[in-house]
N, C-alpha and C positions, 0 to 999 in steps of 0.2 A: 677650177675657176680661171678664168680668163682675167687678164690685166685688164678690161673695163670694170670701171669699178662701180659702175651700176647695173652689171647684171644680176642675175638672182641664180639660185642653186636651192636644190631641194636638201633638207636635215638628212642625218644620220639614220632619223628613225621614218625614213620613209616607209609603207608597207610592203612587204615580201613584192608583190604584184605592181609594186609603185605607184597605185593607187590612182594610177588614169587619171582623166579629166577632174575626175570628182575631189580629188586631192589638191585643195586652194593654196596648205601653206608654204610657203618660200620664206628663204631670208637673203634680206639684200644687205649687201656689205656696206660699212661707213665710205666717206668721201673723207679723204685729206686734204684738200682745198675747200675751205670752208667758203670762201669769199667766192670761188668758182661756182660751188655748188649753187650758193646765194643768184647768182649771175643768170643761172642757168634756167631758174625760177620765174618761170611769168608770172607778172601782180593779175590780180583778181580786177578783174573793169568793171568802174564805179557803176552803181545802178544809173542808168538811163534817167534823167528830170523828166517830171512828168507835168502837164498840164493843168489846168483845172479840168480842162474840158476830157483829159485822158484820165483824170480820178473822176468823172464823174459818169463817162462812158462804161469803163473798165467795173466798177461798181455794177453799174446796171444790167452789166453784162454777166454779173456775177462772179468774175474773176477775183479770186479767193487772195492772190499777190497784192492787188492793188488796193483789195479793201485793206490789208494788212497796211501798208503803207499810209495808206488814207487816216486809219486810225492813230496812227505814229506821230501823223502829222496835227490832227485833233489835240493829243493827249501831249503835246510840246509845249513848253512854258517859252520856248525861243519867239521874240516881237516879233521876228521874218515869216515866221509861222502863222501868226493870229488870224491875220488878215486874209489867206488861204481857209483856214482852215473851218472860217463863219462863214466865206462864200460857198463852200463845199454843204457845209451842214445846209446853209439856203437854199442852192438846187436842187438838195434829195428830199427834205424836206416833205413835197408834194410827195412821191414814193414812197413813206414812209407811212408806219400807224397800222401795217394791215398785221402784226404778229400777235401771239400769247404770251406775255412777259410775266416771268415765274422769277421770284427772288427766293434765294433760299439759304438760309442763315442756320446757324445752330452753335453747340458749344463744340470746342475744340475736342476731333476727335472720334465725333458722333457721325465720321463718314460722309461729309460732305462731297468728297470728289466720286469715292466709289459711287454712290446712288446718284449723282448725275452724268457720269459714266453710263450706269444701267438703263437711267431714263433716256438717254440720248441716240443710246444705240436701239431700243426700243422704240424712239419714234424716227430713226431713220429706215427701220425694217417698215416702218407704216408709212413710208414715201413723204415724211415729213422733212422740211431742211432745217436743220438743228445751228445755232449760235450760242457758242456757250461762252461769258465772259466773268471769266475766275479774276476774283480780285484776291491778290498776294500780299502778304506782309512786304514792307519795307527794307530794307537794310538799312540802317541808320548810315553806314559809313558810304555806300555806292547809289543810296534810293536806290535800287532795282529792286527788282523780286525775289524774295528768298527763294522759296517752293518751287514755282515754275511747273501749275498744275496741269503743263499740256504733256510734260512727261508722266504725271501720272496716269493719264487719260488715254492709253495708246491703242483701246481696241478702237474706242472713238474717235482719236486721231484719223484712224484708216478708212474710218466712212468718207463717201464721197458727197454727201451731202451735209459734213460737219464743219463745224468751224469753231475753232478752239482759239479764243484769243488770254492770253495771261497776262494781267497788265500791275503795276505797284502799286497799292494803296497812296504811296508818297506821304505817310502817316497822316492823310484823313480820315477823321473818325466819323461815323455811319457805315463802315464795312464794303466801302465802293471807294472807287478813284473819285476825282474833282469833274474827269468828262466822263464818267458812265452814260450820262443821259446821251449824247452827240455820239456816241456808239453803237447807242440800242438803234438808233437813226440811220447811221449809216448800213450796219446788220441787216435792215427790214428794207431798205432801200435794193440789199444786194440780192434783196429775194426770199431772206429766212423766214418762215413760219412760225419759229419758234424760238424764244429768245432766253436762255438760264441765265440767270445772273447772281454767280455764286459768292458771298462775302466772305470779306476777311476771318469770323471765326472767333472776333474777342470779347463777344459777352455785350453786357449791356447798352453800348455805345451804336449797335447796329439798328439804327433805326429810320438811317435815310433813306434803305434802300425802300422801304414804302412809299415812299413818296415818287417812286420810278417804274415801279412794275402791277401790272395787274393784280397777281394772287402773291402771297405771303406764305411760305413757306416754312417752318422752323422742323431742322430734325433734333432728335432730342435721343439717348441712350440707355439702359439701364445698365446696372452692375458697377454705377460711379458713385458708391456711397449714398446719399442722400438722394435719390432721382430726380425727386420734386425738386429741389434743390441750384439743382445743377445745370440751370438756365434760369432766369431773372423776370420774374413777374411782369415787368415793361416788355418784353417783347410774344411773351406768351400773349396779351391782350391786344397786340399789333397782326398777331397769326392768324391767316384764314383756314389754317389746317397745320396741326402738329403729328408729325410723321416720328413714329418711332424705329427707329435702324436699325438693323444687325438682328432681326428676329429671327434664327436659326439655330440648329444645334441647340447644347444645351440652353443656350437665352431663350429660343422661344416662349417657355411659359413665363419665364419672366416680363419679357418684353408685352405679354398681355396683360398682363397685371398691371405694368406701369403705362398702357395706352388705357386702360380703365379708371386707373387713378386720375390720369389725367383731363380723362373725360369729366369726370366728379366734380373738376376742380370749374374746368370747362362751363360746366352748367350754372355755377355762380358769377361767372364774369361778362360784363356787356360784351357782344360779337363786335368784333374789329369792323367787318362792313354790316351795313344796315340792308337786312331783308336775307341776311346769312348766317346758317349758325354754323361753328367753328366746332371742329370735331377732331379725335386725335384718330390716327390710323397706325398701322404696323407694316413692315414690308421687307424685306431682305435683301440686299444690293448684291447678295454674292449666289443666290438662287435666282434673285427674279422674282420672286412672289412675295403681290402686292402692290410692283412698278404698276403695272396696267391700272389697279384700281385705282391708286391716287390721280395718276392722268386722266381719268374718268372721271374722279372728283374736280378736278379744276378744267376740266370742260364742262359741267355743270354749272361751275361756278361762272366760268365766262357767259355762259348761256342765259343764266339768271339774271347777269348786270345788266347782256346788251337789251334784254326785254325791257327790264323796269329805267333802262337810262341811267343806271350808273358808272358803266362801262364808261361811257362818253364825258361824264360829268366828272370824274376821277381824274381824268387825261387831261379836261381842261386845269381842272386843278393846279396840276401836275405841271401843265405848263408855265403855268403864271408863277411855281415856286422855279423851276428852271430860268425863268427871263429875273425874278431877283437876285438869286445864286450867280448868274454870270454879270450882273450889274456891280454887284456887291466884290468880286472878284475882280472886275476891271479897275475897282476903285484903289482896291488891296495893291496892284500892281504898280497902277499911277502913284502909289506913295511910298512904296518901296522901291522905284527907281526912280524919285524925285534927288537929287544932288545936295538940295541942302536939307531935306529929312536924313538922307544917308549920312552927310557929313555930323550932324548936328546928334544924333543916335551915338556916331564912334567915342563923340565928345562925351555923350552921358554913360556910354559904357565905361571908359577911362575914371569919371568921375565917381560911378556909383563901385568900381573896382579901388578906387583908393579910400572910399566911406566917406568922400570930401563933399554928398551930396543925400539926401533921402531919397527913397524910392517912390515915394507920393509926391516930391517935387519935379523930379526926373520924369516920370509921368507926364506933370502938368505941362513943362517945356518942351516937352515932343506932341501934345496932344496940340499946344498954341502953334509950332510951326506946321503943324501939318491942315490947320483951320484955315492960316495964313497962302500956305499954297494952295489949298483948293478955293478961293475967292478970286486967284488970278484968271 
């Protein structure tokens, strides 16, 4: 070894023939002067700031890096990003709405990510462009994603026609993020003709996704004790299809029985979508059996809804719901950022902790302050 501490050498356990170029393992010696080592490392250049036109042109050109940065802007809670995100959505709105939107939910452990990867890979092989919006549970400390679905869809992530965006739910009920609607529009503008929206998987609260998608798919599994209680009735009533996953190996017969049980229940429930009969199906995300069949079910649903005009009507209602949500969120932000409301909230918190004021009176005081500020 030379005096140069940055030289590398091959270890003693190198193959007898030297390993050739195929032997890539090398050992790098340490450094004595940490400050010198730090100074020798070049800092990564910050990402160039993009203009509104850069974002619009990049997304329309299908640039995935710019699309990812745009989604970050849209998801941001920073006031400085609000105007840019709204203008961006407005500019791209005419280029959206041309995808098949599928919401996918299910009990924890139902294999949602595995199924989405299998379906996504199948669609990419069919020439489709697939955007997967995977909503992860949020850390209570960092508020970031806990699972990181992109790392759990390795095969799909390698597809050139696939875009996977894991986003933290931020504690939002409904199994989706606050900005999932805007994100869908951006992906559609980027040319993705299929959008798969995977929800958190927390159970009964996952109903908001229904107001964002065309087709609502609920995944269930067998072998979880009381199978039919594994997921709440409220979700079943909203489903356009029930899919029994993991129908392979020794579990295949159980899956068929579970499918039959769900079909029996669905027979007595009112269909989630008028003109469509909700049924249960089975598939194996590992073998791929049933993946093509469930996609054909989705296509049949879209065709029927387009013919009877319900698809357009549903999306119009979704747009109205979106407007109301954005307005309510804006009002909440105004209230939260109001200095007088913040000061009064801190005072009330101290009084509540000290036990000098009842919760009902504190609530009324806070409401009074908010009403006064909104009238200004």
